[in-house]
N, C-alpha and C positions, 0 to 999 in steps of 0.2 A: 504494500500500500504506500502511496506517496503522501506528501504532507497535505493537510487540510487547514483551511483558514477561515476566520470569521472577523467581521468588522462591525464597529458601531461608530457612526459619524455624529458629530456635533453633540456630544454628551455635555450637559450643563454642569460641568465641574472643571475646575482649573487643572491644567496638565501637571502642575507641581504636586498637587494633592493626590492625583491619580497615580503618578509615578511612585509615590511612597508605597502604595499597595502592590503595584504590578512588579516591583523589584523583589517582593517577598515570594512570588509564585514562579518566577522565571527559572526554568530548568527542573521544576518538580513534576512528579507524576500527576496525572489529572485528578485522581481521587484525593491526593494530599492537598492539591491546590484548591479543590472545591471545599474541602473541610476547613482549610484556613480561611477562605473567603466567607464561608457561611457564619463563622463565629467571630469575624472581625467587626469592630465597632465603627469602622470608617464608612462613610456614605459611598465612597468610590468602590468599595468591595462589592456592593450590590450590583453596580453597573458592570464591573468586570466579571462577576459571576454569571450574568446574563450572556455575555459574549463567550465565555468559556463553555457554557451549556450549549450554545449555538454551534460552536466548533465541534463539540462531541457529536451533536446531532448531524452535522455535515459529514463527519467521518462515518457514522453509521449509514447514512444515505449513500455515500460514495461506495461503501462496501456492498450494499445491496445492488447497486447499479452494475458493479463489476462481478457479482456472484462470488465474492470471496468473504470469508468470515472476518469480522473485525472484533478484536478483543480490546475493550476500552481500558482494561487494566494495564495494557502495555503502552498506552499513549502517554506522552509527556509534553510539557509546554516547551516547544523548541524555540520559539521566537515570540516575544511579547513586547510591544512597544506602544507608547502613548505619544501622539503627535498633537501639535497645537491646531485647533480648529479656528473658525472665524470668531472674532470678538463682537459681542453685542455692545454698541456704544450708547451710553445713556448719560444724562446730566442730572446733577443734584444742586439745589440752591446753595449758595455760599453767602458770605457777608457782603454787605453793600451792593446788593442786587446782582452779584456775579453768579456765574454757573460753573461748577467744577465737573470735569468729565469723569465718568466711571466706565471702566472696561470690564464687562462680564465675560470671562474667558470660557471657551469651550474646548473639548478634547476629541480626538479621533483615537479609538482603541483598536488595535490590531493584534490578534492572537493566532499563532500558527502551531498546530499540533503535529507531532511525528511519532512513528513507532519507535520504541526503545530498542536499540540494537542488542542482540544477545551478547552477553559478556562471557569471554572464555578466560580460563586461568592462564597465567603467563607460561606455565610449564607445558601446556598443550601446544604451544607454538613451536616447540622443538628445542627450546633452550631452557636453562635454569634461571630462576629469578636472581637478580643481582643482590648481593649482600653488602652491607657497609663494612668497611675495615674497622675492626674493633681495636681499642687500645689494649696494650699488653696487660695481663692480669697482675695485680699487685701494685701497679703504678697508675696514678690518675693521669688523664690526658693533659698535655702541656697547654697552658693558656697563652694566648697571644698577648704581647706587651701592650699596655694601654697608652694611648697618645696623651702627652702632657698638655695641659691647657695653661697658657700663660696668664699670669695675673698682672693687670696693669695697676700702676700706682697712681693714685689720684693726686693731682697738684694741690698743695695747701698753701 
C-alpha cells in the first residue's frame, strides 16, 4: 500500500497553537496518536483528530479499491504539517477614534499516513551487531582534560 493523505483547509486556529499539538503525534502509530489527541486539553487536538480519522478512512477506502487488506495497526503518521492559511482581517476600536487591526489566523492541516516497514534484527542481515570498546577492567576510563576559563580582573 502507498501513502494516504488527508487535508483540512482554513481551520480557525492559529498555526502556532496547532503546531504544538501536531509535533506530539509526528512519527507515532495511528492508535497512539489518536489516544493522545483524544485526551489532550488543547482545542487544536480536536481538529487534528478529525483529519487523522479522515486519513485512516482514506486508507481503508484505498485498500478496498485495490482489493488488498489494510491493517490500521501498522499505519503510522509519516508526515504531519501545519501551514498558514488566509488571515481574516478585522478592526477593533482604539483610543481617540482610531481603529486597531486584528488578524484572525487560520491553518491548513496536512497528514500523510504510511505503513510501518517490518523491522529485522541486525544479525539477520548477515553481520554481527557492533559493540562498543569497553574500558579495561579495574581501571576507570580516562577523562578528557577540561578547558580552563580565564578570569578577567575588573578595573578598580
